[in-house]
N, C-alpha and C positions, 0 to 999 in steps of 0.2 A: 252677533257680537262684532263690534266695529273697532275694537282696539285690542291691544295685548294685555289688558288688565285680566288677571286670572283668578278673580274671586267668583263668588256666586253670581249667577246671571240675574239681572234685575227682574223681580217677580211681576212688575208692572207690564212686562213685555211678553212673557211666556209662562205657561203653566208647565210644571215639571212633574212627571210621573214615570214609573218604571214600565218598560215594555221590552220584550225580547226582540232583538234585532236579527234579521236574516243575514246580516253582514258578518264576516269573520275576519280576524287578524291573521297575519302570517303565522304559520306554525312556529313554535319555539321549542328549543331543547333546554330544559331547566337545569341550572347549576346552582349550588348553594353559595351564597356570599353573605357575610354579616355586615350590617351597617354599624359602625362604631361611632358613637356620638362624640364629637370634638367639643362642641359648645352648644348652648341654647340661649333663649331669651333675646335673640336679635329682633329687630323691628321690621319684619317682613322682608327678609333678604331676597334680592333678585339677581344680582350679579356677583361673580367671584373670580378672582385670578390670584396667582402666586407671584410675589415679588422676587427680585434677585437676592433678597435677604431671607428667603424661604417663608416669610409670613404670608398668610392669606389676607387679601384685601377684599372687602365685601361692601357692596352697596345695599343700603336699607331704605325701603320706600317710606317708612314712617307709618303713622297711624291716621293720616289725613288731616291732622292739625298743622297749621302753617309752621314751617321751620323744624318739623320732626324728622325730616329725611337726614341721613348721615352716611358717612363712609367710615368703616371700622377696620382696624388692624387686629387680626386674630393669630396668635402664634400657634404652633402645632400641639401645644399642651392645652389649648382652649382658652387662653387668657385674652380678653378683649380690651382694646384701648380705642378711643376715638381719634381718628385723623381729622375729620372735618364734620362738624355738626351745623345745624341751621340751614340745611338744604331744603328746598321746597317740598311740600307734601299737601295734597288736596284731594277731596273726594271727586272721583271721576264721574263721567256720564252714566256709568253702570253701577255707581254707588260704592266702589271700593277705593282705597287710597292709591294715589298715583304720585310718583316722585322719582328719585334716582332709580334707574333701571340697569342696563348692562354697563360693564366697564371693560376697558382694555388698557394694559400697561405696556409701555415701551420705554426702556431706560428708567429715568426718574420722573416720567410724566404719566399720569393716570388720566385717561379719557373717560368721561362719564356722560351717559345719556340721561337726560331729564325728560320724564314722560309728560303726558298731556295735562296732568293735574286736574284742576276744576275748570278748565277752559270751555267745556261743553256741558250741556244738560239734555235729558231726554226731550224730544219734541212732542207735540200734541198728538201725534199719531204713532202707532206701533212701528218700530224700526226707523224712526227719524231722530235727528239730533239738531240742536240749535246752539248758538253761542250762549255762554252763561250770561244771563241778563244782569247778574250782580257783579261787583268788582271781583276780578280773578285774584287769588291770594298770592301770586308771584309773577313778576315780569319775565321770568326765565324758564317757564315751561316750554316744552317742545324744543329743547336746545341741546347742544353738546358743549360740555365744559372740559377744560384741561386744568389739572392740578399738578403743579411742579413742587416736589419736596425732596429733600436730601435723604441719604441713607441714615444720617444721624437723627433727623427728625423721625424717621420711621422707627428707629430703635428706642427713642427716648420720649417722644411727645405724649402729653396727656390730653391733647386735642386743641383744635382751633374752631372758632365759631363764625359762621357767615351771618351778618346782620341783614335786616331788610334794606338798609342803605347800601350795603355791599351788593345785594342782589340787583338793586336799581343801577348801581355803577356798572355791573357786568352787562346789564341790558343796554346801557348807554355806550358800550364798547370799550370800557375802561378795565384794565387789569387791576386786581385787588390783591394787595400784599397783607398777610396776616401774621402777627407775631410781635414780640416786644423789640424795642431798639437794642441792638447788640446781642439779641438772642436768636434762636432758630426761627425761621420764617417759612411759610409756604406762599405760593402765588397761585391765584385762580384767575383764569381768563375764559371768555366765551369764544369758542371756535366758530360756531354758526348758530343762528337763531332761526329755526324753521317757522313758517307761519303756524299759529295755533290751530287754524282750520282754513279750509278752502271751500267755496261754494260747491255743492254736490246735489243739484236739483233732482228730485224724483218726479215721475209722471203724476203722482198723486199729492206731492208736497214740494213745491218749488223752493221754499226757503231752507231746505235741508242742507247741512254742511257735513264735511268729512274732516275729522280731527287728525292732526299730526301726533303720532305717539312713538317716538324713537325708542327702540328696545335693545338691540344687540349691536356690538361693534367688532370690526376686524380691520386691521391695517395691512395694506399691500404697498410697499414702497412709500411714496409720498401721498398716497390716497388712503382715506378712511371710509370704509363702507358701513352703512348704518341700516339695519332692518327697521321697518316702520309698520307696526301692526295696525295703525289707524288708516294709513294711506295704502296699505297692501302692496308695499314695494320696498326697494332698497335705494338709499341715497348714496351718492358718491361725492366725497368732499376732497378737494385739493388742499392739503394741509399747508402748502406754501402760499397760495393766494386766498385760501378760505372761501373760494367759490364752490358752489354745490349744485347738483342737479339730481332729479329723480332718475336713477340709472336703470332700474328694472321694475316692471310692474307685473303683478300676478292676478289673473282674472278670477272671478268667482266661478265655482263649479256647482252643478245641480246637487241638491240635498236629497240623498236617497231615502231619508226618513220622512220627507214631505208627502202628504199633508198632515201626518200624525203628529210630528214634532218639528217645530221650527218653520222658517220660511222656505220658499222654493230654491234658494241659492245659499251657498256657503262662502263666506269671505275667506281669503287666503290666511290672514293673520300671521305674517312673518315674525319669528321670534329669534332663536339663537342663530348666530352666523360665525363662520370660521373660514380659514384659508388653508387649502391642502392640495398638493400636486398641481399647482398652477391654476386652481379653480376655487371659487367661493362656494361654500355649502351653506344653505340657509334652511332652517326648519319652518314648515308651514303648519301651524297649530290647527288651523281651520276654526270655524265658528260653531255656535250652538246649532244642533244638539251634539256636536262632536262625534259624529257617527264613526264607528270602528272602520278602519281601512281607508279613510279619506285624507288623513294627514300624511305628508311626504317630506323628504329631504330633497330640496331643489339644488341643482348645480348651475352656477352662473359663470360665464366667461368674464373675467374682470376687465377685459379690454373692450369687448363689443356689447356686453350686457345680455347676450343670447343665453337662454336658460331652458332647462328641461328637467323632468323628474330624475333623481339619482337613486333614492331608496323610496319605495312605495309601500302601501298597505299598513300604515302606522295609525296610531291614535294619539292625539295631543302631543306630538313631538315638540320639544321645547329646547333641545340642545343637541349638537353633534360635534364629535371630536375624532380626528384621525389618531391612530396609535403607531404610525410608521416609525417614529423616533425610538420606540421600544423594541425595534427589530421585528415588528409585526407589520401586517399590511391590511389591517381592518379598521373598522369605524365603530365608535361608541355612539349610541343614540339614546338620549334621555327622554322618557315620556312622562308628562305631568300626571297622567292617570292612565289606567288600562282597563281591559275588559272587553267582552264581545257583545254586551248588551247596552242599550241606551237607558241609562239610569239618571237620577238627579246628578247634576254636573259634579265631576271630580270626586266621586265616592270610591272608585277603584284605586288600588295602590299605584304609586309611581313605580316605573320599572326602568332598569338599565339593560339595554340590548347590545350585543356585539355582532356585527356583520362581517364575516370573512370576505364576502363580496357583496355588492349592492343587490344582487338578485337571489342569493341563497337565503333560506330560512335562518333567522338569527339565533344565537344562543342567549338565553336570559341569564344575566349575571347577578341580578338582584331585584327582588320585589319587596324590599323592606323599607321603601321610601314613602313618605307622605307628602304629596304635592311638591315634588322637587322643581326647582326653578333654573338652576345653572350648575355647571361643573367645571373643574379645572384639574389637570393631571400633573402629578408630581412624577416625572418620568424616571428619575433615578431610583426611587423606591417602589414604583409601580402602584401608587396609591391615588385613588380618585377622590376628590373632595367635592361634596354636593351640598348645595343650599336647599333648604325646605322653607316653604312660605310661612310655616308656623313658627320659624325662628331658630331652627337647628342648622348646624353644619355636621354632616356625617362623613366618615371615611370608608371607602370600599377598597379592599385589596384586589389587585388585578394580577392574575397569573398569566404568563406568556402562553 
């Protein structure tokens, strides 16, 4: 798996069957928590945050049709309105939709990661990727956008739409203002445009490429850090100069299920990223066959880029949040799926774990999730809001 796309694995590459794994997850202490549905029917939500107006802001990948990606505003009663429609969406190299991914909000600016889209296609040999030989459906894949909108727009808008011409203007470095004359407006601009792919020759296939697939976002001062599941690293963007560099890279690790399932190595596949206690924390989902115990939360020094495992022994970790602001000193870890056996991808329930310390066995707070993708914490009420790939947002109460 060479990207952060989290749908079924392409059957052309691997055969999937059930087998008992000799690997085990960390022991967990089970506690009951109920998932309360806030809303449903979203278009493959990937990212979520909460604004200073208490609304949930959600990125939706769309259905793979051009322009079906969007950003939605969802109030805490579950009412949805569109903030921005017409964002790119395309079928990725593994066959699932790719478009708007992670989001991060600071003040009245929303930063949005746009994934790889349809920039790549499976190569002629298993485990290879080539550039899409057909026209790519958007010029702004593999980029970071900034959306500026007022509190009044957030309270009242029925939605703005980005056109194909607007997308091309963004790709050309122009800011795009949407809205009527004399009415409320939003402004969209491109912060950086990563290369859609870079050469990544393999010993058995020299034309192979590696796709850029930005996924998660976290800001520290004037720097924006972006996890990239295609390039297996984290980008650092200077928001003042808009210069960027690949700040940290994560090597592949041996696949303990090889040769029964998957190839000999597992990609890192960075997903969720956050900042806590002076350090960046990023979840490494790992690739097929997602063996239990191989996923980790990695800690990164935001100055030097030095990194090391922080929480280990996970499976398909996709998000991490500290809860220090609630008077606690622990960490929440969201797993896209769970279980101690290697089964067809993503059949186990998603789980929410709480770690009092990085090395102690976690408490399981909830296993009522279906393929969760991201989470945001309402600290005042102690409620966690979680997006699920199937289109729901659920709330989970957190007790101190």
